[in-house]
N, C-alpha and C positions, 0 to 999 in steps of 0.2 A: 552483410546487410540483407541480401536476398534470401539467406537461410532463414532469418527471423520472419521475413515477410511470408515465405512459403509455409513456415511453421504456424504462423497466425492464420493463414487461409485454411490449412488442414484442421487446426484446432477449432476454428469457427464452424466448419462443416460438420465435424463430429459432435460438437456441442449443440448445434441446431437440431441434429437428428436425435440426440439424447433427450433434449428438453421437450421434444414433440412426439416421440414414439410412445405408444401405450402398452405394448407387450412388455411384461415384467422382466423376462429373461433377456430379451434384446436390449432393454433399457439398461440392465446391469452390465452387459457386454460393452455397450457404448460408453457408459460411465467410466468403466475401467480403461477403455481405449483413450478417452479424453485425458484421464489422469496420466497415462503412460506417455502421451504425446508431449506433455510439458515436463514430466518427471525425468524421462530418459536423457534428453539433451542436457538437462541441468546436472544429472548424476554423473555423466561420463565426460563432462567438460574438463578441459585441461588448460591451466594457466590463463584463463580469461576471467574478467571481473576484477575491478580495482583491488579488492582485498584478498584475492585468491592466494597470492604468495605470502601474505601476512598470516593467513590461517594455516598454511603449510609450515611456516616458520614457528608458529605457536605450538603446533603438534610436535615438531622436531625438538624444540627446547624442552617440552614436557617429557618426551621420551628419554631425554638425557638427565631427567631428574630435577629440572629447574621449575620454579614456582610459576603457576598459571594464575594470572590476575583477572581473567574473564569470569563471567557469572557462572553460578553453580551448574545450570543446565548445560552450558557449553563445555565446562570441565567434565561433566558426566559423559558426554558424547566422546570426548577425547580419551577419557579413561577406558571406556568400553572398547574403543577401537584399539588402543594400545594393549590392554590386558588380553585381548583375544588374538593378538598378533596379526591384525589386519593392516592393509595398506592405508596410507593417509587419504586416499581417494574415498574411503568409506565414510569419512567425515562429511563429504559433500553429498554422498548417497543418502545418508541418514538425515541430514539437515534438509535436503531437497524433499525427501519423503514427508517429513513433518510439515514443511511449508505448504505443500500442494494438496496433501490428502485432506487437510482441514477445510480447504475451500469447497470441497464437494459436499459439505454439510448444508450448503445453500439449498433452499427450496428448489425442486426440480424445474418448476415453471419459470422461476426467476433466474435460474443458473446461466442461461444462454447469455443474456446481456451483462449480468454481474461479473461473470468470469472473463468475458470478452474485454470488459473495462479493466479488470485486473491485469490481463495480459498486456494491454496497451500502456498502462501506467507503471506496473510494478514487476512484470516478468523479468525484464533484463536487469532491473534493480536487484532482484533476488539473487542474481549471479554475483552481485557486488556486496551489498550489505546483508550477508547471510544470516547473522544472528538477528538483526533488525527485521528481516523478512519473516522469520519465524514468529516474532512477537506481533507483527502486523496481521499475519494470517490468523493467529489465535485471537486477536482483538476482533477480527471480522466474525469469527465464530461466536464471540461474546455478543456481538450485535445481533446475530441470528438468534441467540438465546433470548435476548431482550424481546425480539419480535414474537418469539414463541412462548413468552411469559415465563422464562426460566432465568430470572435476574441473578439469583445467587450463583448459579452455574457460570453465568457471564463474568461475575466478579472473580470467581475461582480461576477461570482461564486467562484473565488479565494478569493475575498473580503468577500463573504458570509462565506466561509470556515474559514476565520480568526476570525469570530465571535464566533467560537466554539473552535479554538485553534490558538493562535497567530503565531505559527510556520508556518502556511500557508502563511504568508507574504513572506517567503523565496521563494515561488513559483513565486512571481511577477517579479523579475529581470530575472528569468529563463524563464518565459513565454514570456517576451519581446524578449529575444533571439530566442525563439522558433518561434515567429511570424515574426520577422523583420530581423534576422541576418542569411543570407544564410551560409551554411557550407557543404563542400564536405565530402564524405565518407573517403577519404584518410586523410584529415585534422582531422576529428573526431578521427580516429584510432591513429594518431600521438599525439593528445592532450590527449587521454585516456592513452596511454603508458607513456607519460610524467607525468601525474597525478599519475599513479601507482608508478613510480620510485621516484618522488619527495615527495609524501605524505606518502608512506609506508616506505621509506628508510631514509628520513631525519626527523628531530625532529620538523616538522611543526605543528604537533598536539598540542604540549605543547605551542607553540607560539600563536596559535589560542585561546587556553583556557585562556591564560593570557591577551589576547587583550581586550580593553574596549568595543568593539563591541559585542563580545560574552557575556560579562558580563551583557549586557542590554537585552539579549535574554531570552526567557522562559526557555531554557535549562540550564541557569546559576544556577537554583535552585538545579540541580543535582551535582553541584560542591562540595557540602558538604558531598556527599555520597562517601565513600572510594571505593566501588566496581565500581562506574561509572567513577572515574578519575584514577583508577589504570591502569597500563600497561597491555595490553592483553598478555596472555601467549600462545605462539605458540609452538606446538610440533615439528613435522618434517616439518611442513609448506606445506605438500602435499594437505591438505584439502583446505587451502587458495589458493594455486596455481590452483587447480582444479576449484574452484569457479570463479576465474578471467578468467581462460581459457574458461569456458563455457559462461561467460558473453561476452567476446570478440568474441568467435565463433558465438554466437547468433547474434551479431551485423553484423559480416561479412556476414552471411547468408541472411541478409535482402536485398531484391532486390528493388531498388528505382523505377524500372519500374512498380512494382505492387502496388505502393503507390499512394494515392490521393494527391492533391495539398497541400503543407505544411506539409504533414504527415511525410515524411522522415526527413525533416529539424527539425521538432519538436521532433521526436524520437531520433535524433542524439544528441540534447542538453540534453535530458533526460538521454541518455547513459553516457554523460560526467559527469553530476551531480551524477549519480549512482557510476561511477568509482572513482570520487574524494572523495565522502563521505565514500565509502567502503574502499578505501585506507587509509583514516584517521582512520577508525575504527580498522584497523589492529594494530595501535599503542595504542589507548586509547578507552576503551569500550563505553564511553559516546557518541561517534560519531556513534555508531550503531543505536542509536535512530534517528539520521538524515538519515541513510541509509534506514530505514523503510519507510520514507515518499517518497523516490524515487523508491520504489519497483514497482511503476506503470510503470517504464521503461521496466521491464520484460513483463508486459502485452502488452505494445506497440510493443516490438520487436517480441514476439511470435505471435502476431496478424498478422504481416507482413510475418513472416517466414512460417506460416501454410496456407498461401494462395496457391491456386492450382498451382502445378508445376510438370513437368515431369523429372526434374533434380534429378538423383539418389543420388548424393552427398548431395544435400540440404535435401532430405527426410531422409537420414541416419543421417545427422547432427542434424536436428530438433528432431528426435526421441531420439538421444543421450542426447540432452539438456533437453527434457521433462522427461526422465527417471532420469536424475541427480536431477532435481527439486523434483520429487516425492520421491526418495530414500534419497538423501542427504540433502534436505531442509525440506520437509513435515514430512516424517517418523522420521528423526533425531530430528526435533523440538518436536514431540510428545514424543519420547523416552527420551529426556532430560528434559521433564516437563516444557518446555518454556511456558511463559504466564500463568502458573498455571491454566490450564483448565482441568486437569485430577485429579480425576474422574469427569465426567459430572454429575451435579446435577440440579434439577429443583425446582421451588417454590411449586410444588405439592407433 
């Protein structure tokens, strides 16, 4: 646990320096340093992360000539490692490189808070859902392309992400809305509230699980696991309410005037997707796997909220939301042993 907390502090320090320094060469050195801080621990990890042994097993079966059912991109990585006579660890080195290098396409001024939020929500997850982590990072780059008015490139990188995990195809209809369907802040909040009420209170989660569309998705493989399809046990419900409160508060604090063209519209649709899937996850655990792929919505919202402002209420609100994420998401995740990344071990 202390390893990841220490890594977070070091990463935060170097990110802050990188996002604020003006010298071109020093900026490049700090950028590479930030990348290496998160890349090296992931690349040399050993037997940590829920699916680590599964990926090792997949490679070993492939090396024995057995068929690999995973997506083309993942097969390509395995083929490259095998044909070049490399150790299985190179699969994690290559996948970690792809996952993290794409994140640094984020605008330098926004990179500090965006990548901090990535670390808090998704870094330890990337040790577990390796293929999914690649597709999530590539979708984040698609969002950056949207902001920079390169929509076609964004679509292309979503398709590339689907070569590593087919769940990335879920991003396609969402990205179409982000690009071409205008939506106001009031309408977004209304839709978000409706999603929360309808999805968390009605039995829609079970209907979706039983639908033929869901049965054809990659997540259908989890339907045979009792823990994934069992109802979520909620205690007092205060934790859930606090999570949704912070998510709505974060969106409300976003100022459209501080956004680039298409940015607020894109972020609004991400917010709706996040609320919808999170509301479903309140009923059945399997939907939390879908929530994870929309955690980039937090990166997008924090990126806007942390832009320069003199509004005291906004400053207070964003500090509250950040503290919530650090304490009730990151620390809680480590304390609960989520993603099976504790204790940290290496190949050495």
